[in-house]
ROSE-4610 file (N, C-alpha, C; in Angstrom, 1 decimal, always signed):
// ROSE-4610
residu = [X/X/X/X/X/X/X/X/X/X/X/X/X/X/X/X/X/X/X/X/X/X/X/X/X/X/X/X/X/X/X/X/X/X/X/X/X/X/X/X/X/X/X/X/X/X/X/X/X/X/X/X/X/X/X/X/X/X/X/X/X/X/X/X/X/X/X/X/X/X/X/X/X/X/X/X/X/X/X/X/X/X/X/X/X/X/X/X/X/X/X/X/X/X/X/X/X/X/X/X/X/X/X/X/X/X/X/X/X/X/X/X/X/X/X/X/X/X/X/X/X/X/X/X/X/X/X/X/X/X/X/X/X/X/X/X/X/X/X/X/X/X/X/X/X/X/X/X/X/X/X/X/X/X/X/X/X/X/X/X/X/X/X/X/X/X/X/X/X/X/X/X/X/X/X/X/X/X/X/X/X/X/X/X/X/X/X/X/X/X/X/X/X/X/X/X/X/X/X/X/X/X/X/X/X/X/X/X/X/X/X/X/X/X/X/X/X/X/X/X/X/X/X/X/X/X/X/X/X/X/X/X/X/X/X/X/X/X/X/X/X/X/X/X/X/X/X/X/X/X/X/X/X/X/X/X/X/X/X/X/X/X/X/X/X/X/X/X/X/X/X/X/X/X/X/X/X/X/X/X/X/X/X/X/X/X/X/X/X/X/X/X/X/X/X/X/X/X/X/X/X/X/X/X/X/X/X/X/X/X/X/X/X/X/X/X/X/X/X/X/X/X/X/X/X/X/X/X/X/X/X/X/X/X/X/X/X/X/X/X/X/X/X/X/X/X/X/X/X/X/X/X/X/X/X/X/X/X/X/X/X/X/X/X/X/X/X/X/X/X/X/X/X/X/X/X/X/X/X/X/X/X/X/X/X/X/X/X/X/X/X/X/X/X/X/X/X/X/X/X/X/X/X/X/X/X/X/X/X/X/X/X/X/X/X/X/X/X/X/X/X/X/X/X/X/X/X/X/X/X/X/X/X/X/X/X/X/X/X/X/X/X/X/X/X/X/X/X/X/X/X/X/X/X/X/X/X/X/X/X/X/X/X/X/X/X/X/X/X/X/X/X/X/X/X/X/X/X/X/X/X/X/X/X/X/X/X/X/X/X/X/X/X/X/X/X/X/X/X/X/X/X/X/X/X/X/X/X/X/X/X/X/X/X/X/X/X/X/X]
num = [1/1/1/2/2/2/3/3/3/4/4/4/5/5/5/6/6/6/7/7/7/8/8/8/9/9/9/10/10/10/11/11/11/12/12/12/13/13/13/14/14/14/15/15/15/16/16/16/17/17/17/18/18/18/19/19/19/20/20/20/21/21/21/22/22/22/23/23/23/24/24/24/25/25/25/26/26/26/27/27/27/28/28/28/29/29/29/30/30/30/31/31/31/32/32/32/33/33/33/34/34/34/35/35/35/36/36/36/37/37/37/38/38/38/39/39/39/40/40/40/41/41/41/42/42/42/43/43/43/44/44/44/45/45/45/46/46/46/47/47/47/48/48/48/49/49/49/50/50/50/51/51/51/52/52/52/53/53/53/54/54/54/55/55/55/56/56/56/57/57/57/58/58/58/59/59/59/60/60/60/61/61/61/62/62/62/63/63/63/64/64/64/65/65/65/66/66/66/67/67/67/68/68/68/69/69/69/70/70/70/71/71/71/72/72/72/73/73/73/74/74/74/75/75/75/76/76/76/77/77/77/78/78/78/79/79/79/80/80/80/81/81/81/82/82/82/83/83/83/84/84/84/85/85/85/86/86/86/87/87/87/88/88/88/89/89/89/90/90/90/91/91/91/92/92/92/93/93/93/94/94/94/95/95/95/96/96/96/97/97/97/98/98/98/99/99/99/100/100/100/101/101/101/102/102/102/103/103/103/104/104/104/105/105/105/106/106/106/107/107/107/108/108/108/109/109/109/110/110/110/111/111/111/112/112/112/113/113/113/114/114/114/115/115/115/116/116/116/117/117/117/118/118/118/119/119/119/120/120/120/121/121/121/122/122/122/123/123/123/124/124/124/125/125/125/126/126/126/127/127/127/128/128/128/129/129/129/130/130/130/131/131/131/132/132/132/133/133/133/134/134/134/135/135/135/136/136/136/137/137/137/138/138/138/139/139/139/140/140/140/141/141/141/142/142/142/143/143/143/144/144/144/145/145/145/146/146/146/147/147/147/148/148/148/149/149/149/150/150/150/151/151/151/152/152/152/153/153/153/154/154/154/155/155/155/156/156/156/157/157/157/158/158/158/159/159/159/160/160/160/161/161/161/162/162/162/163/163/163/164/164/164/165/165/165/166/166/166/167/167/167/168/168/168/169/169/169/170/170/170/171/171/171/172/172/172/173/173/173]
x = [-36.4/-37.4/-36.7/-36.1/-35.4/-34.3/-33.5/-32.4/-33.0/-34.1/-34.7/-35.2/-35.9/-36.4/-35.3/-34.2/-33.1/-32.5/-32.3/-31.8/-32.6/-33.9/-34.8/-34.8/-34.7/-34.7/-33.4/-32.3/-31.0/-31.0/-31.6/-31.7/-32.6/-33.7/-34.6/-34.0/-33.1/-32.5/-31.4/-30.8/-29.7/-30.2/-31.4/-31.9/-32.0/-32.6/-32.7/-31.4/-30.4/-29.0/-28.4/-28.6/-28.1/-28.8/-30.1/-30.8/-30.5/-30.1/-29.8/-28.5/-27.6/-26.3/-26.2/-27.2/-27.1/-27.1/-27.7/-27.8/-27.2/-26.2/-25.6/-25.6/-25.9/-26.0/-25.0/-24.4/-23.4/-24.1/-24.0/-24.6/-23.4/-22.7/-21.5/-20.4/-20.1/-19.1/-19.7/-21.0/-21.7/-22.3/-22.5/-23.0/-24.3/-25.2/-26.4/-27.0/-27.7/-28.4/-29.9/-30.3/-31.7/-32.2/-33.0/-33.4/-34.3/-35.1/-36.0/-35.2/-34.3/-33.4/-32.6/-32.1/-31.2/-32.0/-33.2/-34.1/-34.4/-34.7/-35.0/-33.8/-32.6/-31.4/-30.7/-31.2/-30.7/-29.3/-29.2/-27.9/-27.8/-26.5/-26.2/-25.9/-26.4/-26.2/-24.7/-24.1/-22.7/-22.8/-22.0/-22.1/-20.7/-20.7/-19.5/-18.7/-18.5/-17.7/-18.4/-17.7/-18.2/-17.7/-18.4/-17.9/-17.6/-16.5/-16.1/-15.9/-16.6/-16.5/-15.9/-14.8/-14.1/-14.3/-14.8/-15.0/-13.6/-13.3/-12.0/-12.3/-11.2/-11.3/-11.1/-11.7/-11.5/-10.3/-9.5/-8.3/-8.8/-8.1/-8.4/-8.0/-8.8/-8.5/-7.3/-6.2/-5.0/-4.9/-5.7/-5.6/-6.3/-5.5/-6.1/-6.3/-7.3/-7.5/-6.3/-5.8/-4.7/-5.3/-4.4/-4.8/-5.8/-5.7/-6.6/-7.9/-8.1/-9.3/-9.3/-8.3/-8.2/-7.5/-7.9/-7.2/-5.8/-4.9/-3.5/-3.5/-2.6/-2.5/-1.9/-2.5/-2.1/-0.7/-0.2/+1.1/+2.2/+1.8/+2.8/+2.9/+2.0/+2.0/+2.3/+3.0/+3.2/+2.4/+2.1/+1.3/+2.0/+1.2/+1.7/+2.7/+2.5/+3.4/+4.6/+4.8/+6.0/+7.3/+8.3/+9.5/+10.3/+10.9/+11.6/+13.0/+13.6/+15.0/+15.8/+17.0/+17.8/+18.1/+18.5/+18.7/+19.9/+21.0/+22.2/+21.8/+21.0/+20.7/+19.8/+18.9/+18.1/+19.0/+20.0/+20.9/+21.7/+22.1/+22.8/+22.0/+20.7/+19.8/+19.6/+19.4/+19.2/+20.4/+21.6/+22.9/+23.0/+22.6/+22.7/+21.7/+20.5/+19.5/+19.9/+20.6/+21.1/+22.2/+23.1/+24.2/+23.6/+22.6/+22.0/+21.3/+20.5/+19.8/+20.8/+21.8/+22.8/+23.5/+23.8/+24.3/+23.3/+22.1/+21.1/+20.9/+21.0/+21.0/+22.1/+23.3/+24.5/+24.2/+23.7/+23.5/+22.4/+21.3/+20.2/+20.7/+21.6/+22.1/+23.0/+23.8/+24.7/+23.8/+22.8/+22.0/+21.2/+20.8/+20.1/+21.0/+22.3/+23.2/+23.4/+23.5/+23.6/+22.4/+21.2/+20.0/+19.9/+20.3/+20.3/+21.2/+22.4/+23.4/+22.8/+22.2/+21.6/+20.4/+19.6/+18.4/+18.8/+19.9/+20.4/+19.4/+18.7/+17.7/+16.6/+16.2/+15.1/+15.6/+16.9/+17.4/+18.5/+18.2/+19.2/+19.8/+21.1/+21.8/+21.0/+20.9/+20.2/+21.2/+20.7/+21.5/+21.0/+21.6/+21.3/+19.8/+19.2/+17.8/+16.9/+17.3/+16.5/+16.5/+17.6/+17.7/+16.8/+16.6/+15.8/+14.3/+14.0/+12.7/+12.5/+12.0/+11.8/+10.9/+9.9/+8.9/+9.6/+10.6/+11.3/+12.1/+12.6/+13.4/+12.4/+11.3/+10.3/+9.9/+9.7/+9.4/+10.5/+11.7/+12.9/+13.1/+12.8/+12.9/+11.9/+10.7/+9.6/+9.9/+10.5/+10.9/+12.0/+13.0/+14.1/+13.5/+12.6/+12.0/+11.2/+10.5/+9.8/+10.8/+11.9/+13.0/+13.6/+13.8/+14.4/+13.4/+12.2/+11.2/+11.1/+11.1/+11.1/+12.3/+13.4/+14.7/+14.7/+14.1/+14.0/+13.1/+12.0/+11.1/+11.7/+12.5/+13.2/+14.2/+14.9/+15.9/+15.1/+14.0/+13.3/+12.7/+12.3/+11.8/+12.9/+14.0/+15.2/+15.5/+15.6/+15.9/+14.8/+13.6/+12.5/+12.7/+13.1/+13.4/+14.6/+15.6/+16.8/+16.4/+15.5/+15.1/+14.3/+13.6/+12.8/+13.6/+14.8/+15.7/+16.2/+16.5/+17.0/+18.4/+18.8/+20.1/+21.2/+22.3/+23.3/+24.0/+24.4/+25.1/+26.5/+26.8/+28.1/+29.2/+30.3/+31.4/+31.9/+32.2/+32.7/+34.2/+34.9/+36.4/+36.9]
y = [-38.5/-37.9/-37.8/-38.9/-38.9/-37.9/-37.8/-36.8/-35.4/-35.1/-33.8/-33.5/-34.4/-34.3/-34.0/-34.8/-34.6/-33.2/-32.8/-31.5/-30.4/-30.5/-29.5/-29.4/-30.6/-30.6/-30.0/-30.2/-29.6/-28.1/-27.7/-26.2/-25.6/-26.2/-25.7/-25.7/-26.6/-26.7/-25.6/-25.2/-24.2/-22.8/-22.6/-21.2/-20.5/-21.1/-20.4/-20.1/-21.0/-20.7/-19.5/-19.4/-18.3/-17.0/-17.1/-15.9/-15.4/-16.3/-15.9/-15.1/-15.4/-14.8/-13.5/-13.2/-12.1/-10.7/-10.5/-9.2/-9.2/-8.4/-8.2/-6.7/-6.4/-5.0/-4.7/-3.5/-3.1/-2.1/-2.4/-1.5/-1.1/-0.1/+0.3/-0.7/-1.4/-2.5/-3.8/-3.9/-5.2/-5.4/-6.7/-7.1/-8.0/-7.9/-8.7/-9.0/-10.1/-10.4/-10.3/-9.8/-9.7/-8.3/-8.3/-7.1/-6.2/-6.8/-6.1/-5.4/-6.1/-5.5/-4.4/-4.6/-3.6/-2.3/-2.5/-1.3/-0.5/-1.2/-0.6/+0.2/-0.3/+0.3/+1.2/+1.3/+2.3/+1.8/+0.5/-0.1/+0.1/+0.0/+0.2/-1.1/-1.3/-2.5/-2.6/-3.8/-4.0/-4.6/-3.9/-4.4/-4.9/-5.9/-6.5/-7.3/-8.5/-9.4/-10.0/-11.0/-11.7/-11.0/-11.2/-10.6/-11.8/-11.8/-12.8/-12.1/-12.5/-11.8/-12.9/-12.5/-13.3/-12.7/-13.4/-12.9/-12.8/-11.6/-11.5/-11.8/-11.9/-12.1/-10.8/-10.6/-9.4/-9.5/-8.5/-8.6/-8.6/-9.4/-9.5/-8.1/-7.7/-6.5/-6.7/-6.0/-6.1/-5.0/-4.0/-2.9/-3.2/-3.3/-3.6/-2.3/-2.2/-1.0/-0.8/+0.4/+0.8/+1.0/+1.2/+1.4/+2.5/+3.6/+4.7/+4.5/+3.3/+3.0/+3.4/+4.1/+4.4/+3.3/+3.2/+2.1/+2.6/+1.7/+2.0/+2.1/+3.0/+3.1/+1.9/+1.4/+0.1/+0.2/+1.3/+1.4/+1.3/+1.6/+1.6/+0.2/-0.6/-2.0/-3.0/-4.1/-5.1/-6.3/-7.2/-8.4/-9.2/-9.9/-10.7/-11.8/-12.3/-13.4/-12.9/-11.6/-11.0/-11.4/-11.8/-12.2/-11.0/-11.3/-10.2/-10.2/-9.0/-8.9/-8.2/-8.6/-8.0/-6.5/-5.7/-4.3/-4.1/-4.9/-4.9/-5.3/-6.3/-6.7/-5.7/-5.0/-3.9/-2.8/-2.4/-1.3/-1.7/-3.0/-3.5/-3.4/-3.8/-3.7/-2.2/-1.3/+0.1/+0.6/+0.2/+0.7/+0.2/-1.1/-1.6/-0.9/-0.6/+0.1/+1.5/+2.1/+3.5/+3.5/+2.5/+2.4/+2.2/+1.3/+1.0/+2.2/+2.9/+4.1/+5.2/+5.4/+6.4/+6.1/+4.8/+4.4/+4.7/+4.3/+4.6/+6.1/+6.9/+8.4/+8.9/+8.4/+8.9/+8.5/+7.3/+6.9/+7.8/+8.0/+8.9/+10.3/+10.8/+12.2/+12.3/+11.2/+11.2/+11.1/+10.3/+10.2/+11.5/+12.1/+13.4/+14.5/+14.5/+15.5/+15.2/+13.9/+13.6/+14.1/+13.8/+14.2/+15.7/+16.5/+17.9/+18.4/+17.8/+18.2/+18.0/+16.8/+16.5/+17.3/+17.6/+18.5/+19.9/+20.4/+21.7/+22.8/+22.9/+23.9/+24.0/+22.8/+22.7/+22.9/+22.9/+23.0/+22.0/+20.7/+19.7/+19.8/+19.3/+19.3/+18.5/+19.0/+18.3/+17.3/+16.1/+15.1/+15.0/+14.0/+13.9/+13.6/+12.7/+12.4/+13.6/+14.4/+15.6/+16.6/+16.7/+17.7/+17.3/+16.0/+15.6/+15.5/+15.4/+15.3/+16.2/+17.4/+18.3/+17.8/+17.0/+16.5/+15.6/+14.8/+13.9/+14.7/+15.8/+16.7/+17.2/+17.6/+18.0/+16.9/+15.7/+14.6/+14.2/+14.2/+13.9/+14.9/+16.2/+17.2/+17.0/+16.6/+16.4/+15.1/+14.1/+12.9/+13.2/+14.1/+14.5/+15.3/+16.1/+16.9/+16.0/+15.0/+14.1/+13.3/+12.9/+12.1/+12.9/+14.2/+15.1/+15.2/+15.4/+15.5/+14.2/+13.1/+11.8/+11.5/+12.0/+11.8/+12.7/+13.9/+14.7/+14.1/+13.5/+12.8/+11.6/+10.9/+9.7/+10.2/+11.2/+11.7/+12.2/+12.9/+13.3/+12.1/+11.1/+9.9/+9.2/+9.0/+8.4/+9.2/+10.5/+11.4/+11.2/+11.1/+10.8/+9.5/+8.5/+7.2/+7.2/+7.9/+8.1/+8.8/+9.9/+10.6/+9.8/+8.8/+7.9/+7.0/+6.7/+5.8/+6.5/+5.7/+6.3/+6.9/+7.9/+8.5/+7.5/+7.6/+6.6/+6.7/+5.5/+5.4/+6.1/+6.8/+7.5/+6.4/+6.5/+5.5/+5.6/+4.4/+4.3/+4.2/+4.8/+4.7/+3.7]
z = [-28.7/-27.8/-26.4/-26.0/-24.7/-24.6/-25.7/-25.7/-25.6/-26.3/-26.2/-24.8/-24.2/-22.9/-21.9/-22.0/-21.0/-21.2/-22.5/-22.7/-22.2/-22.4/-21.9/-20.3/-19.7/-18.2/-17.7/-18.4/-18.0/-18.1/-19.2/-19.5/-18.4/-18.1/-17.1/-15.7/-15.4/-14.1/-14.0/-15.0/-15.0/-15.0/-15.6/-15.7/-14.3/-13.3/-12.0/-11.4/-11.6/-11.1/-11.8/-13.1/-13.8/-13.4/-13.3/-12.9/-11.5/-10.6/-9.3/-9.2/-10.2/-10.2/-11.1/-11.8/-12.8/-12.2/-11.1/-10.5/-9.1/-8.9/-7.6/-7.3/-6.0/-5.6/-4.5/-4.6/-3.6/-2.7/-1.4/-0.4/+0.5/+0.2/+0.9/+0.8/+1.9/+1.8/+1.8/+1.7/+1.6/+0.2/-0.1/-1.4/-1.1/-2.0/-1.9/-3.3/-3.4/-4.6/-4.4/-3.3/-2.9/-3.5/-4.5/-5.2/-4.2/-3.5/-2.6/-1.5/-0.9/+0.1/-0.4/-1.6/-2.3/-2.6/-3.0/-3.3/-2.0/-0.9/+0.3/+0.8/+0.7/+1.2/+0.2/-1.0/-2.0/-2.5/-2.7/-3.2/-4.7/-5.2/-6.6/-7.2/-8.4/-9.2/-9.6/-9.4/-9.8/-11.2/-12.1/-13.5/-13.9/-14.8/-15.3/-14.4/-14.6/-13.8/-12.6/-12.0/-10.8/-9.6/-8.5/-7.2/-6.3/-5.7/-4.7/-3.4/-2.4/-1.1/-0.1/+0.5/+1.5/+2.8/+3.8/+5.1/+5.8/+6.3/+7.1/+8.5/+9.3/+10.7/+11.4/+12.5/+13.3/+14.2/+14.3/+15.2/+16.6/+17.4/+18.9/+19.5/+20.5/+21.2/+22.1/+21.9/+22.8/+23.8/+23.7/+24.6/+25.9/+27.0/+28.3/+29.1/+30.0/+30.7/+31.7/+31.8/+32.7/+34.1/+35.0/+36.4/+36.6/+35.8/+35.9/+35.2/+34.6/+33.9/+32.4/+32.0/+30.5/+29.8/+28.5/+27.7/+27.3/+27.4/+27.0/+25.5/+24.9/+23.5/+22.9/+21.8/+21.2/+20.6/+20.2/+19.6/+20.7/+22.0/+23.0/+23.6/+23.4/+24.0/+22.9/+23.3/+22.4/+22.8/+21.9/+22.2/+23.3/+24.1/+25.2/+24.7/+23.5/+23.0/+22.2/+22.2/+21.5/+22.2/+21.4/+22.1/+22.7/+23.9/+24.5/+24.1/+24.0/+23.5/+24.6/+24.8/+25.9/+25.5/+26.4/+26.2/+25.3/+25.5/+24.6/+23.2/+23.0/+21.7/+21.0/+21.7/+21.1/+20.7/+21.5/+21.1/+19.9/+19.8/+18.6/+17.4/+17.5/+16.4/+15.9/+16.9/+16.6/+15.9/+16.4/+15.8/+14.4/+14.1/+12.8/+11.9/+12.4/+11.6/+11.2/+12.2/+12.0/+10.9/+11.0/+10.0/+8.6/+8.5/+7.2/+6.6/+7.5/+7.0/+6.6/+7.4/+7.0/+5.7/+5.4/+4.2/+3.0/+3.3/+2.2/+2.0/+3.1/+3.0/+2.1/+2.3/+1.5/+0.0/-0.2/-1.6/-2.2/-1.5/-2.0/-2.3/-1.4/-1.6/-2.8/-3.0/-4.2/-5.4/-5.5/-6.6/-6.9/-5.8/-5.9/-6.5/-6.1/-6.7/-8.2/-8.6/-10.0/-10.8/-10.2/-10.9/-11.0/-10.0/-10.1/-11.1/-11.2/-12.2/-13.6/-13.8/-15.1/-15.4/-14.4/-14.6/-15.0/-14.4/-14.8/-14.7/-13.5/-13.3/-14.4/-14.9/-15.9/-17.3/-17.5/-18.9/-19.1/-19.1/-19.3/-20.7/-20.8/-22.1/-23.1/-24.3/-25.4/-26.0/-26.2/-26.9/-28.3/-29.1/-30.5/-30.7/-29.9/-30.0/-29.7/-28.8/-28.4/-29.5/-30.2/-31.3/-32.5/-32.7/-33.8/-33.4/-32.0/-31.6/-30.3/-30.5/-29.4/-28.4/-28.8/-27.8/-26.8/-27.3/-26.4/-25.4/-25.8/-24.8/-23.7/-24.1/-23.1/-22.2/-22.7/-21.9/-20.9/-21.5/-20.6/-19.5/-19.8/-18.8/-17.7/-18.1/-17.1/-16.3/-16.9/-16.2/-15.2/-15.6/-14.7/-13.5/-13.8/-12.7/-11.7/-12.2/-11.3/-10.5/-11.2/-10.5/-9.4/-9.6/-8.6/-7.4/-7.7/-6.6/-5.8/-6.5/-5.8/-5.0/-5.5/-4.8/-3.5/-3.6/-2.4/-1.4/-1.9/-1.0/-0.3/-1.1/-0.5/+0.6/+0.4/+1.4/+2.6/+2.4/+3.6/+4.4/+3.7/+4.4/+5.2/+4.6/+5.3/+6.5/+6.4/+7.5/+8.6/+8.3/+9.3/+10.0/+9.2/+9.9/+10.8/+10.4/+11.3/+12.6/+12.4/+13.6/+14.6/+14.1/+14.9/+15.8/+15.3/+16.1/+17.4/+18.4/+19.6/+19.3/+20.1/+19.9/+20.0/+19.2/+19.2/+20.6/+21.0/+22.3/+22.3/+23.3/+23.4/+23.6/+22.9/+23.1/+24.5/+25.1/+26.4/+26.4/+27.3/+27.3/+28.3]
């Protein structure tokens, strides 16, 4: 009798907790388990799986008003606690970055030339596997086309990054 009573009490104690977690509603970027509030706001029921919401922190406002009263653009200002670098050190970093990017550009252009040669204007050479399986040839051609497009995109991205760097310093005699 005691075991049955304890079991029933445990079951009765867990039912409200289970019921409280069974319906979760999404209202835009907010979640609620209050059915009344969800109905008023037109929220949608979230189905399948548990929802974990972690509150984020809001970034501190770093834009200070300028002398004219307008806010300074946040991309042009650096945080007050950012370490300062000497002019020569910054030039050295820019030079290193340019050298690395130019090296990457040469590698990307070489790889692009190899891909173009293999792609052969949409008609790559057929190998033994392609002769036995025409579908594989079609898939390989599509993969090569995608690789060529990705390679072109990579080259354009590297060129944009190089263009963002300051002009290289003229050699001094």
